[in-house]
N, CA, C, O and the ligand as a Tripos MOL2 file, in Angstrom:
@<TRIPOS>MOLECULE
protein
  305   303    77     0     0
PROTEIN
NO_CHARGES

@<TRIPOS>ATOM
      1 N         -19.6050  -13.6640  -34.7040 N.3       1 MET1
      2 CA        -18.3560  -12.9360  -34.4640 C.3       1 MET1
      3 C         -17.5330  -13.6070  -33.3680 C.2       1 MET1
      4 O         -18.0800  -14.1510  -32.4080 O.2       1 MET1
      5 N         -16.2570  -13.5630  -33.5230 N.am      2 GLN2
      6 CA        -15.3300  -14.1780  -32.5290 C.3       2 GLN2
      7 C         -15.3450  -13.4680  -31.2240 C.2       2 GLN2
      8 O         -15.1920  -12.2470  -31.1970 O.2       2 GLN2
      9 N         -15.5180  -14.1570  -30.1490 N.am      3 LYS3
     10 CA        -15.4310  -13.5250  -28.8480 C.3       3 LYS3
     11 C         -14.0320  -13.6920  -28.3050 C.2       3 LYS3
     12 O         -13.3650  -14.6830  -28.6040 O.2       3 LYS3
     13 N         -13.5890  -12.7680  -27.5360 N.am      4 SER4
     14 CA        -12.2430  -12.6290  -27.0170 C.3       4 SER4
     15 C         -11.3530  -13.8930  -26.8990 C.2       4 SER4
     16 O         -10.6650  -14.0740  -25.8940 O.2       4 SER4
     17 N         -11.3730  -14.7170  -27.8790 N.am      5 GLN5
     18 CA        -10.5560  -15.9800  -27.8860 C.3       5 GLN5
     19 C          -9.1730  -15.6680  -28.5650 C.2       5 GLN5
     20 O          -8.2310  -16.4500  -28.4360 O.2       5 GLN5
     21 N          -9.0780  -14.5460  -29.2660 N.am      6 SER6
     22 CA         -7.8830  -14.3250  -30.0620 C.3       6 SER6
     23 C          -6.6070  -14.1930  -29.2370 C.2       6 SER6
     24 O          -5.5080  -14.2520  -29.7880 O.2       6 SER6
     25 N          -6.7340  -14.0210  -27.9610 N.am      7 TYR7
     26 CA         -5.5530  -13.9900  -27.0610 C.3       7 TYR7
     27 C          -4.7570  -15.3240  -27.1290 C.2       7 TYR7
     28 O          -3.5780  -15.3920  -26.7810 O.2       7 TYR7
     29 N          -5.4450  -16.3420  -27.5810 N.am      8 LYS8
     30 CA         -4.8970  -17.6960  -27.5090 C.3       8 LYS8
     31 C          -3.6410  -17.9370  -28.2880 C.2       8 LYS8
     32 O          -2.9060  -18.8820  -28.0030 O.2       8 LYS8
     33 N          -3.3810  -17.1150  -29.2530 N.am      9 LYS9
     34 CA         -2.2020  -17.2910  -30.0630 C.3       9 LYS9
     35 C          -0.9690  -16.6860  -29.3500 C.2       9 LYS9
     36 O           0.1690  -16.8240  -29.7990 O.2       9 LYS9
     37 N          -1.2560  -16.0080  -28.2180 N.am     10 PHE10
     38 CA         -0.1530  -15.4670  -27.4100 C.3      10 PHE10
     39 C           0.1290  -16.2160  -26.1430 C.2      10 PHE10
     40 O          -0.7640  -16.7910  -25.5210 O.2      10 PHE10
     41 N           1.3510  -16.2020  -25.7800 N.am     11 GLU11
     42 CA          1.7910  -16.8210  -24.5220 C.3      11 GLU11
     43 C           1.6770  -15.8310  -23.3680 C.2      11 GLU11
     44 O           2.4180  -14.8470  -23.3530 O.2      11 GLU11
     45 N           0.8270  -16.0340  -22.4460 N.am     12 ILE12
     46 CA          0.6330  -15.0930  -21.3290 C.3      12 ILE12
     47 C           1.2610  -15.6530  -20.1060 C.2      12 ILE12
     48 O           0.8340  -16.6920  -19.6030 O.2      12 ILE12
     49 N           2.2620  -14.9910  -19.6170 N.am     13 ASN13
     50 CA          2.9610  -15.4850  -18.4290 C.3      13 ASN13
     51 C           2.1260  -15.3390  -17.1580 C.2      13 ASN13
     52 O           1.1720  -14.5640  -17.0990 O.2      13 ASN13
     53 N           2.5190  -16.1120  -16.1430 N.am     14 ASN14
     54 CA          1.8890  -15.8840  -14.7900 C.3      14 ASN14
     55 C           2.2190  -14.4860  -14.3450 C.2      14 ASN14
     56 O           3.2350  -13.9270  -14.7580 O.2      14 ASN14
     57 N           1.4270  -13.9430  -13.5570 N.am     15 CYS15
     58 CA          1.7010  -12.6530  -12.8620 C.3      15 CYS15
     59 C           2.7330  -12.9140  -11.8490 C.2      15 CYS15
     60 O           3.0600  -14.0520  -11.5120 O.2      15 CYS15
     61 N           3.2670  -11.7700  -11.3430 N.am     16 LYS16
     62 CA          4.2820  -11.9040  -10.1900 C.3      16 LYS16
     63 C           3.7060  -12.5790   -9.0350 C.2      16 LYS16
     64 O           4.4270  -13.2390   -8.2880 O.2      16 LYS16
     65 N           2.3750  -12.4500   -8.8270 N.am     17 CYS17
     66 CA          1.7260  -13.0620   -7.6210 C.3      17 CYS17
     67 C           1.4570  -14.5430   -7.8830 C.2      17 CYS17
     68 O           1.0490  -15.2490   -6.9610 O.2      17 CYS17
     69 N           1.6710  -15.0430   -9.1090 N.am     18 GLY18
     70 CA          1.5080  -16.4560   -9.3430 C.3      18 GLY18
     71 C           0.2890  -16.7980  -10.0790 C.2      18 GLY18
     72 O           0.1370  -17.9340  -10.5290 O.2      18 GLY18
     73 N          -0.6190  -15.8440  -10.2290 N.am     19 TYR19
     74 CA         -1.9140  -16.1100  -10.8400 C.3      19 TYR19
     75 C          -1.7340  -15.9310  -12.4040 C.2      19 TYR19
     76 O          -0.9630  -15.0900  -12.8650 O.2      19 TYR19
     77 N          -2.4470  -16.7240  -13.1390 N.am     20 ASN20
     78 CA         -2.4210  -16.5540  -14.6170 C.3      20 ASN20
     79 C          -3.8070  -16.0660  -15.0880 C.2      20 ASN20
     80 O          -4.8070  -16.7540  -14.8850 O.2      20 ASN20
     81 N          -3.8600  -14.9070  -15.7020 N.am     21 PRO21
     82 CA         -5.1560  -14.3440  -16.1160 C.3      21 PRO21
     83 C          -5.9530  -15.2380  -17.0360 C.2      21 PRO21
     84 O          -7.1780  -15.1300  -17.0990 O.2      21 PRO21
     85 N          -5.2690  -16.1290  -17.7580 N.am     22 VAL22
     86 CA         -5.9800  -17.0020  -18.6530 C.3      22 VAL22
     87 C          -6.9590  -17.9120  -17.9170 C.2      22 VAL22
     88 O          -7.9550  -18.3630  -18.4830 O.2      22 VAL22
     89 N          -6.6670  -18.1670  -16.6810 N.am     23 THR23
     90 CA         -7.5150  -19.0000  -15.7940 C.3      23 THR23
     91 C          -8.9750  -18.6290  -15.8430 C.2      23 THR23
     92 O          -9.8680  -19.4730  -15.9220 O.2      23 THR23
     93 N          -9.1810  -17.3050  -15.7910 N.am     24 ASP24
     94 CA        -10.5420  -16.7820  -15.9020 C.3      24 ASP24
     95 C         -10.6020  -15.7580  -16.9800 C.2      24 ASP24
     96 O         -10.8640  -14.5750  -16.7630 O.2      24 ASP24
     97 N         -10.3360  -16.2860  -18.2090 N.am     25 TYR25
     98 CA        -10.0660  -15.3430  -19.3010 C.3      25 TYR25
     99 C         -11.2570  -14.3980  -19.6840 C.2      25 TYR25
    100 O         -11.0460  -13.2600  -20.1030 O.2      25 TYR25
    101 N         -12.4960  -14.9050  -19.5270 N.am     26 LEU26
    102 CA        -13.6380  -14.0290  -19.8430 C.3      26 LEU26
    103 C         -13.6550  -12.7600  -18.9600 C.2      26 LEU26
    104 O         -14.0660  -11.6790  -19.3820 O.2      26 LEU26
    105 N         -13.1990  -12.9510  -17.7520 N.am     27 ASP27
    106 CA        -13.1090  -11.8490  -16.8060 C.3      27 ASP27
    107 C         -11.8950  -10.9410  -16.8970 C.2      27 ASP27
    108 O         -11.9280   -9.7460  -16.6030 O.2      27 ASP27
    109 N         -10.8330  -11.5850  -17.3190 N.am     28 ASN28
    110 CA         -9.4690  -10.9370  -17.2390 C.3      28 ASN28
    111 C          -8.9260  -10.3910  -18.5170 C.2      28 ASN28
    112 O          -8.0900   -9.4880  -18.4940 O.2      28 ASN28
    113 N          -9.3870  -10.9240  -19.6790 N.am     29 LEU29
    114 CA         -8.8510  -10.5280  -20.9360 C.3      29 LEU29
    115 C          -9.9750  -10.0390  -21.8260 C.2      29 LEU29
    116 O         -10.8140  -10.8120  -22.2900 O.2      29 LEU29
    117 N          -9.9710   -8.7670  -22.0460 N.am     30 TYR30
    118 CA        -11.0350   -8.1890  -22.8700 C.3      30 TYR30
    119 C         -10.7610   -6.8230  -23.3800 C.2      30 TYR30
    120 O          -9.9200   -6.1110  -22.8320 O.2      30 TYR30
    121 N         -11.4710   -6.4200  -24.4530 N.am     31 TYR31
    122 CA        -11.3820   -5.0490  -24.9600 C.3      31 TYR31
    123 C         -12.1740   -4.1210  -24.0340 C.2      31 TYR31
    124 O         -13.2790   -4.4310  -23.5900 O.2      31 TYR31
    125 N         -11.5460   -2.9560  -23.7640 N.am     32 CYS32
    126 CA        -12.2060   -2.0130  -22.7910 C.3      32 CYS32
    127 C         -13.2700   -1.1790  -23.5040 C.2      32 CYS32
    128 O         -14.1620   -0.5980  -22.8870 O.2      32 CYS32
    129 N         -13.1360   -1.1480  -24.8290 N.am     33 ASN33
    130 CA        -14.1770   -0.2620  -25.5400 C.3      33 ASN33
    131 C         -14.7350   -1.0090  -26.7080 C.2      33 ASN33
    132 O         -14.2600   -2.0580  -27.1440 O.2      33 ASN33
    133 N         -15.7520   -0.4020  -27.1650 N.am     34 ARG34
    134 CA        -16.5340   -1.0080  -28.3170 C.3      34 ARG34
    135 C         -15.7250   -0.9570  -29.6340 C.2      34 ARG34
    136 O         -15.8810   -1.8200  -30.4980 O.2      34 ARG34
    137 N         -14.9080    0.0100  -29.7630 N.am     35 GLU35
    138 CA        -14.0610    0.1540  -30.9910 C.3      35 GLU35
    139 C         -12.9580   -0.8990  -31.0610 C.2      35 GLU35
    140 O         -12.3580   -1.1300  -32.1100 O.2      35 GLU35
    141 N         -12.7010   -1.5560  -29.8670 N.am     36 LYS36
    142 CA        -11.6560   -2.5710  -29.8220 C.3      36 LYS36
    143 C         -10.2570   -1.9490  -30.1090 C.2      36 LYS36
    144 O          -9.4510   -2.5290  -30.8380 O.2      36 LYS36
    145 N         -10.0010   -0.8040  -29.5430 N.am     37 THR37
    146 CA         -8.7230   -0.2100  -29.6630 C.3      37 THR37
    147 C          -7.9180   -0.2210  -28.3470 C.2      37 THR37
    148 O          -6.7900    0.2680  -28.2880 O.2      37 THR37
    149 N          -8.4970   -0.7610  -27.3570 N.am     38 GLU38
    150 CA         -7.8120   -0.8990  -26.0730 C.3      38 GLU38
    151 C          -8.1530   -2.2810  -25.4720 C.2      38 GLU38
    152 O          -9.3050   -2.6240  -25.2070 O.2      38 GLU38
    153 N          -7.0550   -3.0440  -25.2790 N.am     39 PHE39
    154 CA         -7.2410   -4.3720  -24.6590 C.3      39 PHE39
    155 C          -6.6270   -4.3930  -23.3220 C.2      39 PHE39
    156 O          -5.5180   -3.8910  -23.1460 O.2      39 PHE39
    157 N          -7.3020   -4.9580  -22.3570 N.am     40 ASN40
    158 CA         -6.6190   -4.9980  -21.0600 C.3      40 ASN40
    159 C          -6.5040   -6.4490  -20.5500 C.2      40 ASN40
    160 O          -7.2810   -7.3450  -20.8800 O.2      40 ASN40
    161 N          -5.5100   -6.5850  -19.7540 N.am     41 ILE41
    162 CA         -5.2570   -7.8770  -19.0630 C.3      41 ILE41
    163 C          -5.2520   -7.5850  -17.5670 C.2      41 ILE41
    164 O          -4.4490   -6.7970  -17.0680 O.2      41 ILE41
    165 N          -6.1650   -8.2390  -16.8730 N.am     42 CYS42
    166 CA         -6.2380   -7.9490  -15.4620 C.3      42 CYS42
    167 C          -5.9210   -9.2100  -14.6120 C.2      42 CYS42
    168 O          -6.2950  -10.3350  -14.9420 O.2      42 CYS42
    169 N          -5.2450   -8.9540  -13.5590 N.am     43 CYS43
    170 CA         -5.0170  -10.0130  -12.5520 C.3      43 CYS43
    171 C          -6.0130   -9.7540  -11.4830 C.2      43 CYS43
    172 O          -5.6980   -9.2250  -10.4170 O.2      43 CYS43
    173 N          -7.2520  -10.1430  -11.7840 N.am     44 LYS44
    174 CA         -8.3720   -9.6550  -11.0080 C.3      44 LYS44
    175 C          -8.3600  -10.1520   -9.5560 C.2      44 LYS44
    176 O          -8.2630  -11.3410   -9.2520 O.2      44 LYS44
    177 N          -8.4630   -9.1560   -8.7040 N.am     45 PHE45
    178 CA         -8.4810   -9.3860   -7.2490 C.3      45 PHE45
    179 C          -9.5630  -10.4070   -6.8780 C.2      45 PHE45
    180 O          -9.3160  -11.3310   -6.1030 O.2      45 PHE45
    181 N         -10.7190  -10.2370   -7.4210 N.am     46 GLN46
    182 CA        -11.8600  -11.0990   -7.1400 C.3      46 GLN46
    183 C         -11.6370  -12.5320   -7.5270 C.2      46 GLN46
    184 O         -12.2760  -13.4470   -7.0080 O.2      46 GLN46
    185 N         -10.7000  -12.7150   -8.4670 N.am     47 ASN47
    186 CA        -10.4570  -14.0730   -8.9420 C.3      47 ASN47
    187 C          -9.1980  -14.6650   -8.2650 C.2      47 ASN47
    188 O          -8.7490  -15.7500   -8.6340 O.2      47 ASN47
    189 N          -8.6540  -13.9710   -7.3090 N.am     48 GLY48
    190 CA         -7.5310  -14.4890   -6.5850 C.3      48 GLY48
    191 C          -6.2320  -13.8640   -7.0130 C.2      48 GLY48
    192 O          -5.1650  -14.3080   -6.5880 O.2      48 GLY48
    193 N          -6.2910  -12.8230   -7.8630 N.am     49 GLY49
    194 CA         -5.0790  -12.1410   -8.3150 C.3      49 GLY49
    195 C          -4.7510  -10.9580   -7.4160 C.2      49 GLY49
    196 O          -5.3210  -10.7800   -6.3400 O.2      49 GLY49
    197 N          -3.7710  -10.1270   -7.9220 N.am     50 CYS50
    198 CA         -3.3120   -9.0290   -7.1070 C.3      50 CYS50
    199 C          -3.8210   -7.6880   -7.5020 C.2      50 CYS50
    200 O          -3.4920   -6.6800   -6.8780 O.2      50 CYS50
    201 N          -4.6700   -7.6600   -8.5930 N.am     51 GLY51
    202 CA         -5.2230   -6.3550   -9.0110 C.3      51 GLY51
    203 C          -4.4550   -5.6580  -10.1130 C.2      51 GLY51
    204 O          -4.8640   -4.6090  -10.6100 O.2      51 GLY51
    205 N          -3.3690   -6.2380  -10.4790 N.am     52 ARG52
    206 CA         -2.5440   -5.6410  -11.5390 C.3      52 ARG52
    207 C          -3.2940   -5.5980  -12.8480 C.2      52 ARG52
    208 O          -3.9770   -6.5590  -13.2030 O.2      52 ARG52
    209 N          -3.1810   -4.5030  -13.5700 N.am     53 THR53
    210 CA         -3.9400   -4.3010  -14.8450 C.3      53 THR53
    211 C          -2.9860   -3.6590  -15.8490 C.2      53 THR53
    212 O          -2.2620   -2.7210  -15.5170 O.2      53 THR53
    213 N          -2.9900   -4.1600  -17.0500 N.am     54 VAL54
    214 CA         -2.1240   -3.6960  -18.1160 C.3      54 VAL54
    215 C          -2.9800   -3.3420  -19.3420 C.2      54 VAL54
    216 O          -3.8660   -4.1170  -19.7010 O.2      54 VAL54
    217 N          -2.7510   -2.2450  -19.9660 N.am     55 TYR55
    218 CA         -3.4850   -1.8250  -21.1350 C.3      55 TYR55
    219 C          -2.6370   -1.7420  -22.3380 C.2      55 TYR55
    220 O          -1.4610   -1.3940  -22.2360 O.2      55 TYR55
    221 N          -3.1870   -2.0520  -23.5060 N.am     56 GLY56
    222 CA         -2.5060   -1.9670  -24.7930 C.3      56 GLY56
    223 C          -3.4860   -1.7170  -25.9360 C.2      56 GLY56
    224 O          -4.6820   -1.9910  -25.8420 O.2      56 GLY56
    225 N          -2.9390   -1.2010  -26.9850 N.am     57 LYS57
    226 CA         -3.8600   -0.8720  -28.1630 C.3      57 LYS57
    227 C          -4.2650   -2.1540  -28.8860 C.2      57 LYS57
    228 O          -5.2940   -2.2100  -29.5590 O.2      57 LYS57
    229 N          -3.4250   -3.1890  -28.7280 N.am     58 THR58
    230 CA         -3.7780   -4.4800  -29.3400 C.3      58 THR58
    231 C          -3.5630   -5.5000  -28.3020 C.2      58 THR58
    232 O          -2.9770   -5.2240  -27.2550 O.2      58 THR58
    233 N          -4.0410   -6.7180  -28.5750 N.am     59 ILE59
    234 CA         -3.7900   -7.8250  -27.6750 C.3      59 ILE59
    235 C          -2.2940   -8.1210  -27.6010 C.2      59 ILE59
    236 O          -1.7940   -8.4260  -26.5180 O.2      59 ILE59
    237 N          -1.5820   -8.0430  -28.6820 N.am     60 GLY60
    238 CA         -0.1580   -8.2980  -28.6970 C.3      60 GLY60
    239 C           0.6100   -7.3080  -27.8160 C.2      60 GLY60
    240 O           1.5020   -7.6800  -27.0530 O.2      60 GLY60
    241 N           0.2320   -6.0470  -27.9510 N.am     61 GLU61
    242 CA          0.9240   -4.9930  -27.1260 C.3      61 GLU61
    243 C           0.6730   -5.2190  -25.6570 C.2      61 GLU61
    244 O           1.5780   -5.0590  -24.8370 O.2      61 GLU61
    245 N          -0.5860   -5.6010  -25.3010 N.am     62 SER62
    246 CA         -0.8990   -5.8530  -23.9040 C.3      62 SER62
    247 C          -0.1490   -7.0170  -23.3980 C.2      62 SER62
    248 O           0.3780   -6.9870  -22.2860 O.2      62 SER62
    249 N          -0.0820   -8.0600  -24.1900 N.am     63 VAL63
    250 CA          0.6240   -9.2980  -23.7170 C.3      63 VAL63
    251 C           2.1440   -9.0100  -23.5900 C.2      63 VAL63
    252 O           2.7970   -9.5190  -22.6790 O.2      63 VAL63
    253 N           2.6650   -8.2370  -24.4580 N.am     64 GLU64
    254 CA          4.0770   -7.9230  -24.3780 C.3      64 GLU64
    255 C           4.4040   -7.1150  -23.0750 C.2      64 GLU64
    256 O           5.3850   -7.3970  -22.3870 O.2      64 GLU64
    257 N           3.5620   -6.1260  -22.7740 N.am     65 LYS65
    258 CA          3.7160   -5.3860  -21.5420 C.3      65 LYS65
    259 C           3.5450   -6.2570  -20.3580 C.2      65 LYS65
    260 O           4.3200   -6.2050  -19.4030 O.2      65 LYS65
    261 N           2.5150   -7.0700  -20.4190 N.am     66 TRP66
    262 CA          2.2740   -8.0090  -19.2570 C.3      66 TRP66
    263 C           3.4680   -8.9080  -19.0220 C.2      66 TRP66
    264 O           3.9040   -9.0780  -17.8840 O.2      66 TRP66
    265 N           4.0090   -9.4940  -20.1010 N.am     67 ASN67
    266 CA          5.1200  -10.3940  -19.9220 C.3      67 ASN67
    267 C           6.4010   -9.7090  -19.5280 C.2      67 ASN67
    268 O           7.3310  -10.3430  -19.0290 O.2      67 ASN67
    269 N           6.4540   -8.3500  -19.7630 N.am     68 ASN68
    270 CA          7.6010   -7.6030  -19.2890 C.3      68 ASN68
    271 C           7.4580   -7.0690  -17.9080 C.2      68 ASN68
    272 O           8.3280   -6.3500  -17.4160 O.2      68 ASN68
    273 N           6.3730   -7.4120  -17.2730 N.am     69 GLY69
    274 CA          6.2240   -7.0640  -15.8630 C.3      69 GLY69
    275 C           5.6990   -5.6370  -15.5660 C.2      69 GLY69
    276 O           5.7680   -5.1280  -14.4470 O.2      69 GLY69
    277 N           5.1570   -5.0190  -16.6770 N.am     70 ILE70
    278 CA          4.6760   -3.6990  -16.4650 C.3      70 ILE70
    279 C           3.3190   -3.7000  -15.7010 C.2      70 ILE70
    280 O           2.5030   -4.6100  -15.8440 O.2      70 ILE70
    281 N           3.1290   -2.6780  -14.9180 N.am     71 ASN71
    282 CA          1.8350   -2.5380  -14.1640 C.3      71 ASN71
    283 C           1.2850   -1.1430  -14.4270 C.2      71 ASN71
    284 O           1.7890   -0.1560  -13.8910 O.2      71 ASN71
    285 N           0.2330   -1.0680  -15.2650 N.am     72 ASP72
    286 CA         -0.3200    0.2580  -15.5470 C.3      72 ASP72
    287 C          -1.1770    0.7570  -14.4240 C.2      72 ASP72
    288 O          -1.2480    1.9620  -14.1790 O.2      72 ASP72
    289 N          -1.8310   -0.1490  -13.7370 N.am     73 GLU73
    290 CA         -2.7200    0.2830  -12.7010 C.3      73 GLU73
    291 C          -2.9760   -0.9240  -11.8390 C.2      73 GLU73
    292 O          -2.8960   -2.0610  -12.3040 O.2      73 GLU73
    293 N          -3.2840   -0.6780  -10.5810 N.am     74 THR74
    294 CA         -3.7120   -1.7770   -9.7590 C.3      74 THR74
    295 C          -5.1270   -1.4830   -9.2460 C.2      74 THR74
    296 O          -5.4020   -0.4440   -8.6450 O.2      74 THR74
    297 N          -5.9930   -2.4370   -9.5130 N.am     75 ILE75
    298 CA         -7.4250   -2.2790   -9.2710 C.3      75 ILE75
    299 C          -7.8560   -3.2370   -8.2130 C.2      75 ILE75
    300 O          -7.6920   -4.4480   -8.3580 O.2      75 ILE75
    301 N          -8.3980   -2.7250   -7.1650 N.am     76 TYR76
    302 CA         -8.8820   -3.6480   -6.0720 C.3      76 TYR76
    303 C         -10.3950   -3.6610   -6.1090 C.2      76 TYR76
    304 O         -11.0260   -4.3480   -5.3050 O.2      76 TYR76
    305 ZN         -1.0430  -10.6110   -9.9850 Zn       77 ZN77
@<TRIPOS>BOND
     1     1     2 1
     2     2     3 1
     3     3     4 2
     4     3     5 am
     5     5     6 1
     6     6     7 1
     7     7     8 2
     8     7     9 am
     9     9    10 1
    10    10    11 1
    11    11    12 2
    12    11    13 am
    13    13    14 1
    14    14    15 1
    15    15    16 2
    16    15    17 am
    17    17    18 1
    18    18    19 1
    19    19    20 2
    20    19    21 am
    21    21    22 1
    22    22    23 1
    23    23    24 2
    24    23    25 am
    25    25    26 1
    26    26    27 1
    27    27    28 2
    28    27    29 am
    29    29    30 1
    30    30    31 1
    31    31    32 2
    32    31    33 am
    33    33    34 1
    34    34    35 1
    35    35    36 2
    36    35    37 am
    37    37    38 1
    38    38    39 1
    39    39    40 2
    40    39    41 am
    41    41    42 1
    42    42    43 1
    43    43    44 2
    44    43    45 am
    45    45    46 1
    46    46    47 1
    47    47    48 2
    48    47    49 am
    49    49    50 1
    50    50    51 1
    51    51    52 2
    52    51    53 am
    53    53    54 1
    54    54    55 1
    55    55    56 2
    56    55    57 am
    57    57    58 1
    58    58    59 1
    59    59    60 2
    60    59    61 am
    61    61    62 1
    62    62    63 1
    63    63    64 2
    64    63    65 am
    65    65    66 1
    66    66    67 1
    67    67    68 2
    68    67    69 am
    69    69    70 1
    70    70    71 1
    71    71    72 2
    72    71    73 am
    73    73    74 1
    74    74    75 1
    75    75    76 2
    76    75    77 am
    77    77    78 1
    78    78    79 1
    79    79    80 2
    80    79    81 am
    81    81    82 1
    82    82    83 1
    83    83    84 2
    84    83    85 am
    85    85    86 1
    86    86    87 1
    87    87    88 2
    88    87    89 am
    89    89    90 1
    90    90    91 1
    91    91    92 2
    92    91    93 am
    93    93    94 1
    94    94    95 1
    95    95    96 2
    96    95    97 am
    97    97    98 1
    98    98    99 1
    99    99   100 2
   100    99   101 am
   101   101   102 1
   102   102   103 1
   103   103   104 2
   104   103   105 am
   105   105   106 1
   106   106   107 1
   107   107   108 2
   108   107   109 am
   109   109   110 1
   110   110   111 1
   111   111   112 2
   112   111   113 am
   113   113   114 1
   114   114   115 1
   115   115   116 2
   116   115   117 am
   117   117   118 1
   118   118   119 1
   119   119   120 2
   120   119   121 am
   121   121   122 1
   122   122   123 1
   123   123   124 2
   124   123   125 am
   125   125   126 1
   126   126   127 1
   127   127   128 2
   128   127   129 am
   129   129   130 1
   130   130   131 1
   131   131   132 2
   132   131   133 am
   133   133   134 1
   134   134   135 1
   135   135   136 2
   136   135   137 am
   137   137   138 1
   138   138   139 1
   139   139   140 2
   140   139   141 am
   141   141   142 1
   142   142   143 1
   143   143   144 2
   144   143   145 am
   145   145   146 1
   146   146   147 1
   147   147   148 2
   148   147   149 am
   149   149   150 1
   150   150   151 1
   151   151   152 2
   152   151   153 am
   153   153   154 1
   154   154   155 1
   155   155   156 2
   156   155   157 am
   157   157   158 1
   158   158   159 1
   159   159   160 2
   160   159   161 am
   161   161   162 1
   162   162   163 1
   163   163   164 2
   164   163   165 am
   165   165   166 1
   166   166   167 1
   167   167   168 2
   168   167   169 am
   169   169   170 1
   170   170   171 1
   171   171   172 2
   172   171   173 am
   173   173   174 1
   174   174   175 1
   175   175   176 2
   176   175   177 am
   177   177   178 1
   178   178   179 1
   179   179   180 2
   180   179   181 am
   181   181   182 1
   182   182   183 1
   183   183   184 2
   184   183   185 am
   185   185   186 1
   186   186   187 1
   187   187   188 2
   188   187   189 am
   189   189   190 1
   190   190   191 1
   191   191   192 2
   192   191   193 am
   193   193   194 1
   194   194   195 1
   195   195   196 2
   196   195   197 am
   197   197   198 1
   198   198   199 1
   199   199   200 2
   200   199   201 am
   201   201   202 1
   202   202   203 1
   203   203   204 2
   204   203   205 am
   205   205   206 1
   206   206   207 1
   207   207   208 2
   208   207   209 am
   209   209   210 1
   210   210   211 1
   211   211   212 2
   212   211   213 am
   213   213   214 1
   214   214   215 1
   215   215   216 2
   216   215   217 am
   217   217   218 1
   218   218   219 1
   219   219   220 2
   220   219   221 am
   221   221   222 1
   222   222   223 1
   223   223   224 2
   224   223   225 am
   225   225   226 1
   226   226   227 1
   227   227   228 2
   228   227   229 am
   229   229   230 1
   230   230   231 1
   231   231   232 2
   232   231   233 am
   233   233   234 1
   234   234   235 1
   235   235   236 2
   236   235   237 am
   237   237   238 1
   238   238   239 1
   239   239   240 2
   240   239   241 am
   241   241   242 1
   242   242   243 1
   243   243   244 2
   244   243   245 am
   245   245   246 1
   246   246   247 1
   247   247   248 2
   248   247   249 am
   249   249   250 1
   250   250   251 1
   251   251   252 2
   252   251   253 am
   253   253   254 1
   254   254   255 1
   255   255   256 2
   256   255   257 am
   257   257   258 1
   258   258   259 1
   259   259   260 2
   260   259   261 am
   261   261   262 1
   262   262   263 1
   263   263   264 2
   264   263   265 am
   265   265   266 1
   266   266   267 1
   267   267   268 2
   268   267   269 am
   269   269   270 1
   270   270   271 1
   271   271   272 2
   272   271   273 am
   273   273   274 1
   274   274   275 1
   275   275   276 2
   276   275   277 am
   277   277   278 1
   278   278   279 1
   279   279   280 2
   280   279   281 am
   281   281   282 1
   282   282   283 1
   283   283   284 2
   284   283   285 am
   285   285   286 1
   286   286   287 1
   287   287   288 2
   288   287   289 am
   289   289   290 1
   290   290   291 1
   291   291   292 2
   292   291   293 am
   293   293   294 1
   294   294   295 1
   295   295   296 2
   296   295   297 am
   297   297   298 1
   298   298   299 1
   299   299   300 2
   300   299   301 am
   301   301   302 1
   302   302   303 1
   303   303   304 2
@<TRIPOS>SUBSTRUCTURE
     1 MET1         2 RESIDUE 1 A MET
     2 GLN2         6 RESIDUE 1 A GLN
     3 LYS3        10 RESIDUE 1 A LYS
     4 SER4        14 RESIDUE 1 A SER
     5 GLN5        18 RESIDUE 1 A GLN
     6 SER6        22 RESIDUE 1 A SER
     7 TYR7        26 RESIDUE 1 A TYR
     8 LYS8        30 RESIDUE 1 A LYS
     9 LYS9        34 RESIDUE 1 A LYS
    10 PHE10       38 RESIDUE 1 A PHE
    11 GLU11       42 RESIDUE 1 A GLU
    12 ILE12       46 RESIDUE 1 A ILE
    13 ASN13       50 RESIDUE 1 A ASN
    14 ASN14       54 RESIDUE 1 A ASN
    15 CYS15       58 RESIDUE 1 A CYS
    16 LYS16       62 RESIDUE 1 A LYS
    17 CYS17       66 RESIDUE 1 A CYS
    18 GLY18       70 RESIDUE 1 A GLY
    19 TYR19       74 RESIDUE 1 A TYR
    20 ASN20       78 RESIDUE 1 A ASN
    21 PRO21       82 RESIDUE 1 A PRO
    22 VAL22       86 RESIDUE 1 A VAL
    23 THR23       90 RESIDUE 1 A THR
    24 ASP24       94 RESIDUE 1 A ASP
    25 TYR25       98 RESIDUE 1 A TYR
    26 LEU26      102 RESIDUE 1 A LEU
    27 ASP27      106 RESIDUE 1 A ASP
    28 ASN28      110 RESIDUE 1 A ASN
    29 LEU29      114 RESIDUE 1 A LEU
    30 TYR30      118 RESIDUE 1 A TYR
    31 TYR31      122 RESIDUE 1 A TYR
    32 CYS32      126 RESIDUE 1 A CYS
    33 ASN33      130 RESIDUE 1 A ASN
    34 ARG34      134 RESIDUE 1 A ARG
    35 GLU35      138 RESIDUE 1 A GLU
    36 LYS36      142 RESIDUE 1 A LYS
    37 THR37      146 RESIDUE 1 A THR
    38 GLU38      150 RESIDUE 1 A GLU
    39 PHE39      154 RESIDUE 1 A PHE
    40 ASN40      158 RESIDUE 1 A ASN
    41 ILE41      162 RESIDUE 1 A ILE
    42 CYS42      166 RESIDUE 1 A CYS
    43 CYS43      170 RESIDUE 1 A CYS
    44 LYS44      174 RESIDUE 1 A LYS
    45 PHE45      178 RESIDUE 1 A PHE
    46 GLN46      182 RESIDUE 1 A GLN
    47 ASN47      186 RESIDUE 1 A ASN
    48 GLY48      190 RESIDUE 1 A GLY
    49 GLY49      194 RESIDUE 1 A GLY
    50 CYS50      198 RESIDUE 1 A CYS
    51 GLY51      202 RESIDUE 1 A GLY
    52 ARG52      206 RESIDUE 1 A ARG
    53 THR53      210 RESIDUE 1 A THR
    54 VAL54      214 RESIDUE 1 A VAL
    55 TYR55      218 RESIDUE 1 A TYR
    56 GLY56      222 RESIDUE 1 A GLY
    57 LYS57      226 RESIDUE 1 A LYS
    58 THR58      230 RESIDUE 1 A THR
    59 ILE59      234 RESIDUE 1 A ILE
    60 GLY60      238 RESIDUE 1 A GLY
    61 GLU61      242 RESIDUE 1 A GLU
    62 SER62      246 RESIDUE 1 A SER
    63 VAL63      250 RESIDUE 1 A VAL
    64 GLU64      254 RESIDUE 1 A GLU
    65 LYS65      258 RESIDUE 1 A LYS
    66 TRP66      262 RESIDUE 1 A TRP
    67 ASN67      266 RESIDUE 1 A ASN
    68 ASN68      270 RESIDUE 1 A ASN
    69 GLY69      274 RESIDUE 1 A GLY
    70 ILE70      278 RESIDUE 1 A ILE
    71 ASN71      282 RESIDUE 1 A ASN
    72 ASP72      286 RESIDUE 1 A ASP
    73 GLU73      290 RESIDUE 1 A GLU
    74 THR74      294 RESIDUE 1 A THR
    75 ILE75      298 RESIDUE 1 A ILE
    76 TYR76      302 RESIDUE 1 A TYR
    77 ZN77       305 GROUP 0 **** ****
């Protein structure tokens, strides 16, 4: 089975803080649930980001929100 590589067909912009989640993609880009109906993009604090987290029903939706500067939650 394919592991979270499918984000690769999307262009993911740098976060406002300058960090790009793709840098540590295994940590930052993944489905939150087993059913794969919620995908999140994290600017993980531990990886040098600002903690910004965006959720979407699909990878495409998450990426679109991310690239539009939306911040659903900040996780420290
Ligand atoms: Zn950030």
